C-alpha positions as CSV (number, residue, x, y, z in Angstrom):
1,X,-4.9,-7.5,-2.1
2,X,-2.9,-10.2,-0.4
3,X,-5.0,-13.4,-0.5
4,X,-2.2,-15.3,1.3
5,X,1.5,-14.8,2.2
6,X,3.6,-12.0,3.7
7,X,4.8,-8.9,1.8
8,X,7.3,-6.4,3.1
9,X,7.0,-2.8,2.0
10,X,10.1,-0.6,1.7
11,X,10.1,3.2,1.3
12,X,12.3,3.7,-1.7
13,X,13.6,7.2,-1.0
14,X,14.7,6.1,2.5
15,X,17.6,4.4,0.8
16,X,18.2,1.5,3.2
17,X,17.3,-1.7,1.4
18,X,17.8,-3.7,4.6
19,X,15.0,-2.0,6.4
20,X,11.4,-3.2,6.1
21,X,9.1,-0.3,6.9
22,X,5.8,-2.2,6.9
23,X,4.9,-5.9,6.8
24,X,1.5,-7.0,5.4
25,X,-0.1,-10.4,5.3
26,X,-3.4,-12.3,4.5
27,X,-6.3,-10.0,3.7
28,X,-4.2,-6.8,3.7
29,X,-4.1,-4.5,0.7
30,X,-1.9,-1.8,-0.6
31,X,-1.5,0.7,-3.4
32,X,-5.2,1.7,-3.7
33,X,-4.2,5.3,-2.8
34,X,-1.9,5.3,-5.8
35,X,-5.0,4.5,-8.0
36,X,-7.2,7.0,-6.2
37,X,-4.7,9.9,-6.5
38,X,-3.3,9.0,-10.0
39,X,0.2,8.8,-8.8
40,X,2.7,8.4,-11.6
41,X,5.4,6.8,-9.3
42,X,4.8,4.8,-6.2
43,X,7.5,5.6,-3.6
44,X,7.2,2.1,-2.1
45,X,8.7,-1.3,-3.2
46,X,6.8,-4.4,-2.3
47,X,8.7,-7.7,-1.9
48,X,7.2,-11.1,-1.1
49,X,8.7,-12.6,2.0
50,X,6.9,-15.9,1.5
51,X,5.0,-17.5,-1.4
52,X,2.1,-15.2,-2.0
53,X,-1.2,-15.1,-3.8
54,X,-1.9,-11.5,-4.8
55,X,-4.9,-10.1,-6.5
56,X,-4.8,-6.8,-8.4
57,X,-6.9,-4.4,-10.5
58,X,-5.7,-2.3,-13.4
59,X,-6.3,1.4,-13.1
60,X,-9.0,1.1,-15.8
61,X,-10.8,-1.6,-13.9
62,X,-10.5,0.2,-10.6
63,X,-12.0,3.4,-12.2
64,X,-14.8,1.4,-13.7
65,X,-15.7,-0.1,-10.4
66,X,-15.7,3.3,-8.7
67,X,-17.9,4.7,-11.5
68,X,-20.4,1.8,-11.3
69,X,-20.4,1.7,-7.6
70,X,-19.8,5.2,-6.2
71,X,-20.2,4.0,-2.6
72,X,-17.1,1.9,-3.1
73,X,-14.9,5.0,-3.2
74,X,-16.5,6.2,0.1
75,X,-15.7,2.8,1.7
76,X,-12.1,2.8,0.5
77,X,-11.6,6.4,1.6
78,X,-12.9,5.6,5.1
79,X,-10.6,2.6,5.2
80,X,-7.7,4.7,4.3
81,X,-8.5,7.2,7.1
82,X,-8.4,4.3,9.6
83,X,-4.9,3.1,8.8
84,X,-1.5,4.5,7.7
85,X,-1.8,5.7,4.1
86,X,1.0,6.0,1.7
87,X,1.2,9.7,2.3
88,X,1.2,9.5,6.0
89,X,3.6,6.5,6.0
90,X,6.1,8.4,3.8
91,X,5.8,11.4,6.1
92,X,6.3,9.3,9.2
93,X,9.4,7.6,7.7
94,X,10.9,10.8,6.4
95,X,10.5,12.6,9.8
96,X,11.8,9.5,11.7
97,X,8.5,9.1,13.6
98,X,8.0,5.5,12.3
99,X,9.9,2.9,14.1
100,X,11.2,0.7,11.3
101,X,11.2,-3.1,11.5
102,X,14.5,-4.8,10.6
103,X,14.3,-7.3,7.9
């Protein structure tokens, strides 16, 4: 969760370190799909563009929250449907459908 600041996300397999694929800012979040799907490797690299205040949860804490509050997973899954997910973003980049932002 980005409390404040700007974060650029780069798709690692794309190979062009000068290309920012997505830019996130205050109140945006990222990587929750990695926790939900138990990914072992995240194909994205996050880089702070400005001074940032980031909040994070460990996988264990994330799973505890989902266990104690099952409706939270439903809310998160609905949110993921309403925006580009890691899977869909990776697919869009690899097929050239996503117009990349220059850094």
